[in-house]
N, C-alpha and C positions, 0 to 999 in steps of 0.2 A: 433399318435398325435395332440391332438386340442389344440388353437391357437385362442381360436377368441374372441370382444367385442365388448361389445351392449354397445351402450352411450346416451343417451341425458343429453342435459347442454347448456349453454348461455359461447358463445365467452369476453373473457376478453378484448381483447382491436384488434383496429382492425388490417385487416390483412399487408403484405408483402410479396408480387409476387417475388422470385426469381429463377434467374435459373444458372442450376448447365455451367461449359464451353462445354459441348456440346449440350445446348439450351433446356435441361431439366427444367419444368418449376416445379419453386418448395412452399411452403410455408407452415410452420412453425406455431404453434399458441395453445394457451391454450384456458384448455375448463373448468368448470367452472359447477363440477356434484353436483345436489345436497345428500346430502346420506340422508339415510330412519325418519331419525331417531334427535331432538332437544337435544339439550345437556343440561345441571343440572337447567343454568338460562330459559333453552326455547329457545333460537335463533336456527336458524337452520345451521350443518351448512356444506361446501360445500371437495369435493376437485378440489386442481386443476391439472388436465392433462394434459400432451407435449400429440400434434393430431402432424401428418405431410403428406400431404399431396402431389401429383407427376402428374406431367399435367395434364390436363382436369379439371384434379378434382381442383386440386389451381390453379387453373385459373379461373375456375368461383364460389372455395371458394373465393380470393382475387374481386373478380370483386360481386357479392352482398352479402361475410358478412360484419356486421359492430360486432363496441360493443355492445354486448348485445342479438347479436340476440341467438332464440331458433333452434338450432337443435341436427340430427340421426348423432352419426354416426360407422358405423359396420368398424372396420380391422383384423388388429394382436398388439400383443402387443415386442413391440422388444427390446433389451437390446443390451445396445453399452457405451465401455471405454476410453476416452483420457484423455492423462498428458498435466501437466497444472500445471508451476511452479515445476517439480517436483515431482506431488502427482497426484495420477488416481485418476478419477473422473468418477464417475460410471453412466450411463444413460437409463431411459427407456419409452420409445418410443409407442404410439398405430397409427401407418400409417393403415390411413385411406384408406378402401376398397373403398365404400364409406358414404357419403354424403347428406343427407337429411336436406334440406332450409322447416325447421314445421312451420314458419310465413309470412300472406301476406308480400311484401317489403312498405308494409306502416306500418310492426311492432307490427300488430291491432292483430293476429295472432285466441285468447281467445278468443276477444270482441263474446259478443254476436248480434252488429249490423250489423260483419262482415258474408257472408253466408258461410258457411260449404262444403266442397266438395272432393269425397271419388272417389278413381282410380279407372278404370276401365278396364284398358291392356293397352299395350303397354310397351316395353322398354326399356333403354334408352343402354346398355350391347347390343356385335354383334359380334356375329360370334368369331372369330378366333385370333379377335382382340380382346376382351376383355371390358369396359368399355373406353378403352378409344380411341373409333373409330369405324370407321367403319359402324355401325346403325344410318342412324339417325330416327330410330322409337322414338318420343314421347309422353311419357305414356300421357293418357286422361282423363283427369277431369270433373268429372257430379256434379251438383251443389245437393245436400243431402234436403232432402226436412225433417221439425223436428219430421216428422210422419208417418215414411211409410207408417202405415192403416189406417193411418184416413179414406181416406174419400173406404175402404171394409168392406163387414160386413164378422160379424161373424159365421161358419161353422158354418152347422145343423150337429148335431152328433147323431148317437137316441143312446139307451142305451143295443141294441145290437152288441150297433162297438164297446162300453167298454166290455177289458178285462180283468176289477175286475167288 
């Protein structure tokens, strides 16, 4: 069975970090994800999806995300239910396996004046402890030039080298 979700959207309000009785950090927030089409009036619609994060992932999200932050989330759908005033209420949440911050801290991730960076290796997930600890390898990012071929010469190809 496959249960995998990938979302990109904006956080709808500032996050609140909570702890279970056993001291495990958690946070629950809503992610606004734009639909791929517009309605009959030409307006962009969005779905508001409940996201749940645990442990270090929750701590990082609560410390660094704020209302309007653009993030990517991968995780799994989890359903549940509870009873309130004699009525059964059903819930559907995405339990985050990974949360990626898609904007720089100042919130100008897509701006032309902001340098672009490319992931070049490293990982935050490690060993038998998974993504919540153990390995301190940090991802490596390097600045990406606007045109990676600007200083290179076109290769010389003779007619004999072409297959057609």
